[in-house]
C-alpha positions in Angstrom: -0.1 -0.1 -0.3 2.7 2.5 1.2 4.5 1.6 -2.1 1.9 2.3 -4.5 0.6 5.5 -2.3 4.6 6.6 -2.7 4.5 5.6 -6.8 2.0 7.7 -7.0 3.8 10.7 -5.3 6.6 10.3 -7.7 3.8 10.5 -11.0 2.2 13.1 -9.3 5.6 15.3 -9.1 7.0 14.0 -11.9 3.8 15.8 -14.1 4.4 19.2 -11.9 8.1 19.1 -12.6 7.1 18.7 -16.3 4.6 21.0 -16.0 6.7 24.0 -14.3 9.2 23.1 -16.9 6.7 24.2 -19.9 6.2 27.0 -18.1 9.5 28.2 -17.8 9.9 28.0 -21.5 6.8 29.6 -21.7 7.5 32.8 -19.6 11.2 33.1 -20.6 9.9 33.5 -24.3 7.1 35.6 -23.2 9.9 38.0 -20.9 12.9 38.0 -23.5 12.4 41.6 -24.0 12.4 42.9 -20.8 13.9 40.0 -18.2 17.0 37.9 -18.4 16.5 34.3 -18.5 18.2 34.2 -14.9 15.6 36.8 -13.9 12.9 34.1 -15.1 14.1 31.1 -13.1 14.3 33.3 -10.0 10.8 34.3 -10.3 9.2 30.7 -10.7 11.6 29.6 -7.8 10.7 31.9 -5.3 7.3 31.4 -6.6 7.2 27.8 -6.2 9.0 28.0 -2.9 6.1 29.3 -1.3 3.8 26.0 -1.8 6.6 23.6 -0.2 4.9 21.8 1.8 1.1 21.7 0.9 -0.5 18.3 0.2 -2.3 19.6 -3.0 -0.4 20.1 -5.5 -3.3 19.6 -9.0 -3.0 23.3 -9.3 0.2 24.4 -8.2 1.8 25.3 -11.5 -0.9 27.5 -12.6 -0.5 29.4 -9.0 2.9 29.4 -9.6 2.2 31.0 -13.2 0.3 33.9 -11.5 2.8 34.2 -8.7 5.7 34.5 -10.9 4.0 36.9 -13.7 3.0 39.4 -10.7 6.9 39.3 -9.7 7.8 39.4 -13.3 5.3 42.9 -14.1 6.3 44.4 -10.8 2.6 44.2 -9.6 2.2 44.7 -5.5 0.3 41.1 -3.9 -3.2 41.5 -3.5 -4.9 42.5 -0.1 -6.5 38.8 1.9 -10.1 39.9 2.5 -11.0 40.1 5.9 -13.6 37.7 7.6 -16.0 40.3 7.3 -15.2 40.7 3.6 -15.2 37.2 3.1 -18.3 36.5 5.1 -20.3 39.3 3.1 -19.1 37.8 0.0 -20.5 34.9 0.7 -23.8 36.1 1.8 -24.4 38.1 -2.1 -22.9 34.2 -3.6 -25.9 32.8 -2.1 -27.9 35.0 -4.5 -26.3 34.2 -7.5 -24.5 30.3 -6.2 -22.0 29.0 -5.1 -21.0 27.5 -8.3 -20.8 31.1 -9.8 -18.2 32.6 -7.0 -16.1 29.1 -7.4 -15.9 29.7 -11.2 -15.5 33.4 -10.5 -12.1 32.7 -8.3 -11.3 29.8 -11.0 -11.2 32.8 -13.5 -9.3 34.7 -11.6 -6.4 32.2 -11.5 -6.4 30.8 -15.0 -5.5 32.5 -17.9 -7.5 33.1 -20.8 -9.6 31.7 -22.6 -11.7 31.1 -20.6 -13.6 28.4 -22.3 -16.1 25.6 -20.5 -13.4 23.2 -20.5 -10.5 25.7 -20.2 -11.7 26.4 -16.6 -12.0 23.3 -14.5 -15.4 22.3 -14.6 -16.4 20.4 -11.5 -17.3 22.6 -8.9 -15.4 20.0 -6.7 -12.4 20.6 -8.5 -13.0 24.9 -8.4 -12.9 24.2 -4.6 -9.9 22.5 -4.9 -8.8 25.6 -6.2 -10.1 27.8 -3.9 -8.7 26.1 -0.6 -4.9 26.3 -2.8 -5.3 29.7 -2.6 -6.5 29.6 0.7 -3.2 27.4 1.8 -0.7 29.6 -0.5 -1.8 33.2 0.4 -2.8 32.4 3.7 -6.5 33.9 3.6 -9.3 32.7 6.3 -10.0 35.4 9.1 -7.0 37.4 9.4 -6.4 41.0 8.9 -2.9 40.9 7.8 -1.3 40.5 4.2 -2.1 37.7 2.3 1.8 36.3 2.9 4.2 36.8 5.9 6.9 39.6 4.9 8.9 38.5 2.3 13.0 37.9 3.6 15.0 40.6 1.4 16.7 39.5 -1.2 20.3 39.5 -2.1 21.1 39.9 -5.7 25.0 37.7 -7.0 26.8 38.1 -9.5 29.3 35.4 -10.5 31.7 34.2 -13.2 31.0 29.9 -13.3 33.1 27.2 -15.5 30.2 26.5 -18.2 29.4 23.1 -16.9 27.9 24.0 -13.8 25.5 26.2 -15.7 22.9 23.4 -16.1 22.7 23.6 -12.2 22.3 27.1 -11.3 19.9 27.8 -13.9 17.6 24.7 -12.2 14.4 25.8 -11.1 15.0 24.0 -8.1 18.4 25.4 -7.1 16.8 29.0 -7.9 14.2 27.8 -5.0 16.2 27.1 -2.5 18.8 29.9 -3.0 15.7 32.7 -3.0 14.2 30.6 0.6 17.5 31.7 1.7 17.3 35.4 0.4 19.9 34.8 -2.6 19.1 35.6 -6.3 22.7 34.3 -8.1 23.4 35.6 -11.5 26.2 33.5 -13.3 28.2 34.3 -16.7 30.1 31.7 -17.8 33.8 31.7 -18.9 36.7 29.1 -19.3 38.3 28.6 -16.2 42.3 29.7 -16.9 40.7 33.3 -18.3 38.4 33.4 -15.0 41.8 33.0 -13.4 44.0 35.3 -15.6 41.9 37.6 -18.1 38.3 37.8 -16.6 37.7 41.8 -14.7 36.4 39.9 -11.3 35.7 43.7 -10.1 32.5 43.1 -11.3 31.6 39.8 -9.7 30.4 38.7 -6.3 32.3 35.6 -6.7 34.7 33.4 -9.0 33.9 29.9 -9.5 36.6 28.2 -11.6 36.6 24.1 -12.2 39.9 23.7 -10.2 42.1 24.6 -7.4 45.4 25.8 -9.5 42.2 28.5 -11.4 41.0 29.3 -7.8 44.4 29.2 -6.4 45.9 32.0 -9.2 42.6 33.9 -8.0 44.0 34.1 -4.2 47.1 35.0 -5.1 46.3 38.0 -7.5 43.8 39.4 -5.0 45.6 38.2 -1.6 42.9 36.4 -0.2 42.5 33.1 1.2 38.9 32.3 1.7 38.0 29.3 -0.6 34.8 27.0 -1.0 34.8 23.3 -2.6 31.3 22.6 -2.4 31.7 19.6 -5.0 34.4 18.1 -7.4 34.3 15.6 -10.5 37.0 13.3 -11.7 38.1 14.3 -15.1 37.0 11.7 -17.4 36.6 10.3 -21.2 33.2 10.4 -23.3 33.5 7.9 -25.9 31.5 4.8 -28.0 31.6 1.6 -28.0 32.7 0.8 -31.4 35.7 3.4 -30.2 36.3 1.3 -26.6 36.4 -2.3 -28.6 38.8 -1.0 -31.0 41.2 0.3 -29.0 41.0 -2.4 -26.5 42.2 -4.6 -29.8 45.3 -2.1 -29.6 46.4 -3.1 -26.0 45.2 0.6 -25.2 42.0 0.7 -23.3 41.4 -1.9 -20.5 38.1 -3.3 -20.8 35.7 -4.1 -17.5 32.6 -2.3 -16.6 34.0 0.7 -16.9 36.9 0.7 -19.1 40.0 3.1 -19.0 42.6 4.1 -21.0 46.0 3.2 -20.1 47.8 6.7 -20.5 51.4 5.6 -21.1 50.1 3.1 -24.1 47.9 6.0 -25.3 50.9 8.5 -25.4 53.0 5.8 -27.1 50.4 5.4 -29.4 50.2 9.5 -30.6 53.5 9.3 -30.7 54.0 7.5 -33.4 51.5 9.2 -35.3 49.0 5.9 -35.6 45.3 7.2 -37.4 42.6 5.4 -37.2 42.4 3.8 -40.2 45.7 2.5 -39.6 44.1 -0.1 -36.7 44.5 -3.4 -37.3 40.8 -5.0 -38.4 39.3 -2.0 -38.3 35.7 -1.7 -39.7 34.2 0.6 -37.7 35.9 4.2 -37.6 38.0 3.9 -41.0 38.8 7.3 -40.9 42.3 9.4 -42.2 43.4 11.1 -38.7 45.3 11.1 -36.0 43.9 9.3 -32.9 43.7 12.3 -30.5 41.4 12.9 -27.4 39.3 16.1 -27.8 39.8 18.8 -25.3 39.0 22.2 -24.9 42.0 24.7 -25.7 44.2 24.4 -22.9 45.4 28.4 -22.9 42.3 29.4 -21.6 40.1 25.9 -20.0 40.7 24.5 -17.0 39.4 20.4 -18.6 42.7 21.3 -20.9 44.6 22.0 -18.2 43.5 18.9 -16.5 44.2 17.2 -19.1 47.9 18.8 -19.3 48.4 17.5 -15.9 47.6 14.1 -16.2 50.1 13.7 -19.5 52.8 15.1 -18.1 52.7 13.2 -15.1 52.9 10.1 -17.3 55.5 11.8 -20.0 57.7 12.1 -16.5 58.2 8.7 -15.6 54.6 8.6 -13.8 56.0 11.8 -11.4 54.3 15.2 -10.8 56.8 17.6 -13.0 58.8 20.1 -11.1 61.9 22.2 -12.2 62.6 23.1 -16.1 64.2 20.6 -17.0 61.2 18.2 -16.2 58.8 21.0 -17.9 60.6 21.2 -20.6 60.7 17.7 -22.1 57.4 16.9 -20.8 55.9 19.7 -23.4 57.8 18.6 -26.0 56.2 15.1 -25.2 52.6 15.9 -24.7 52.0 19.4 -26.7 51.1 17.0 -30.2 48.4 15.9 -27.6 46.8 19.3 -28.4 48.1 20.5 -31.2 47.2 18.3 -33.7 43.5 18.9 -32.8 42.8 22.2 -34.7 40.1 23.8 -33.6 39.5 24.0 -29.8 36.6 25.2 -27.2 37.3 27.4 -24.8 34.6 25.9 -22.2 34.3 21.8 -21.5 30.5 23.0 -22.5 31.1 23.3 -26.5 33.4 19.8 -27.4 30.2 17.9 -24.7 27.2 19.0 -26.7 29.2 17.9 -29.6 29.7 14.3 -28.5 25.9 14.3 -27.4 24.3 16.1 -31.2 27.1 14.4 -33.9 28.4 11.3 -32.2 31.1 9.1 -32.8 31.9 10.9 -36.7 33.5 14.6 -35.7 34.1 13.6 -32.1 35.3 9.7 -30.9 36.5 10.4 -27.8 36.1 13.5 -26.0 37.6 14.7 -22.6 35.2 15.8 -19.7 34.0 16.1 -16.5 32.3 12.9 -15.3 29.5 15.7 -13.7 29.0 15.9 -17.4 28.0 12.4 -18.9 26.1 12.2 -15.3 23.9 15.4 -15.7 23.7 14.0 -19.4 22.3 10.6 -18.1 19.8 11.6 -15.7 18.2 13.8 -18.8 17.9 10.8 -20.9 20.5 12.4 -23.7 23.2 9.4 -23.0 22.1 6.4 -26.0 23.1 2.8 -25.8 26.6 3.2 -28.2 27.8 5.6 -25.6 30.6 5.1 -23.2 32.1 6.7 -19.9 35.8 6.0 -19.9 38.4 7.1 -17.1 41.8 8.3 -18.5 44.2 6.1 -16.1 45.4 8.0 -14.2 43.1 10.4 -13.7 42.9 13.9 -11.9 40.3 15.5 -9.3 38.7 18.7 -10.4 38.0 20.8 -7.2 35.0 23.3 -8.1 36.7 25.8 -6.1 34.2 28.9 -5.4 35.9 32.2 -4.5 34.0 34.5 -2.7 35.5 38.0 -3.6 32.9 39.5 -1.0 31.1 38.6 1.8 28.1 37.7 -0.2 29.9 35.8 -1.9 31.4 34.5 1.1 27.5 33.5 2.2 26.8 31.2 -0.9 30.1 29.4 -0.8 29.1 28.4 2.6 25.5 27.8 1.4 26.5 25.6 -1.8 28.9 23.8 0.7 26.3 23.2 4.1 22.6 23.1 3.2 21.5 19.7 2.1 18.9 20.5 -0.9 21.8 22.4 -2.4 24.4 19.3 -2.4 21.9 16.9 -3.5 20.8 18.8 -6.3 24.5 19.0 -6.6 24.6 14.8 -6.9 21.6 15.0 -9.4 23.9 17.4 -11.4 26.5 14.5 -11.3 28.9 16.1 -9.5 30.5 14.4 -6.2 30.1 15.8 -2.9 31.2 15.3 0.5 28.5 12.8 1.0 29.4 9.6 -1.4 25.8 8.5 -0.8 24.4 10.9 -2.7 26.6 10.8 -5.6 26.3 6.7 -5.8 22.2 7.2 -4.7 22.1 9.3 -8.3 23.8 7.1 -10.4 22.3 3.8 -9.3 18.8 5.1 -10.0 19.8 6.1 -13.3 21.9 3.3 -14.3 25.0 5.1 -15.2 27.9 3.3 -15.1 30.6 5.3 -13.0 33.4 3.8 -11.1 32.1 4.8 -7.3 35.6 5.6 -5.5 38.1 6.3 -9.0 41.4 5.9 -6.8 43.8 5.8 -9.8 44.2 9.8 -8.9 47.1 11.9 -9.2 47.5 15.4 -7.8 48.3 18.1 -10.5 51.7 20.4 -10.3 52.1 23.6 -8.1 50.2 26.3 -9.7 53.8 27.6 -11.4 54.9 24.6 -12.5 51.5 24.0 -14.1 51.2 27.8 -15.8 54.8 27.2 -16.7 53.5 23.6 -18.8 50.5 25.7 -20.1 52.5 28.2 -21.6 55.0 25.9 -23.1 52.2 24.1 -25.2 50.7 27.4 -25.9 54.1 28.5 -27.5 53.4 25.2 -29.4 50.7 26.4 -31.2 52.8 29.6 -33.2 
């Protein structure tokens, strides 16, 4: 009985979430000339949070739209009727019929046209609407305003790695932040750009995708506060035929989750081997070099993390230190990047191409594990797609650097609020509670390593910068 009831609740919640997604798309389109998309998300999230805890959910999307439109249009909240006014109203309704009053209340909530079928229909349903309105707006004999005084809202602006955009745009995240009195606007940029060239004076926080990028900001601004709400190991998005090819070539180690042997991969790249030269290749006979597609190392963190992995392997499985080791490593790994041609500035670009274009242009793409998990949760992963880990890999610790007191408040909240942490796991990130990530990947059947153990540290900040500068010179 309990299981049946729980399933009914889940179905109802899924239906409500779908309706709210459609509502979001509609309001973004309606207000595109007057409000930023983030403003619309914030208004919807704040409106939805007002109905948390109410058992009657059928009309929540209708009411959320009503409240959100008021907010976006700058309209004041309507005052609640006093008990005397309600009684008088009820008395007047007796002459014209209670159904007429309920129909009028429903018409006030529903958008036009008010045709018979569009307007709810049964009186019982209309009563439910009125009950929900009473619950949501606190009517029922009180002379006070409809809602409790709303908490003051602090608006923050931040620059973030693009892989975190879906998290900050999630209506549930927006609503939880709004519940704490925060409205957060974010702009994406490559993590190395955030650390080196973005003007941070106009932001409240910077949120690059790794500790080295955050360290550059900390050094430049002479601050020490930082927060790491979540992390994600580097991984490779590929396809089953590619895994089979490279397994036969001795480069990939098969298993429930395959791994790319980075030493053997570097050897293969060093000889200039092309895909159509692999023995027995009948599935990807393309005359181009075998390379993992990455972002641009001159601007993006994910490529810098790939460089950290490759330089470690090229330096005899030792973290690079010193000018001689740096020069040797650059000579060995530069072709991993310069042989690719055009590279995007952020990890979102190549992964979007992987999802949409398939194996042809991007047989292997370096990504954050979180991107793959998030796509799987959203139903975007097809049966031929495979997640693979480089061996070794590095753990990219997404580090928020607060640039003022408001940014510090956000950093603490993202790191400690249970709901925001759970939502981070639903977006594929590993949080301080490993069970959250395992629960999400188990529920959506995402093949990942629950514990990634073959992890190496990145080089010291200065060394990584020297390596990146060396690779940048190789482009010229």
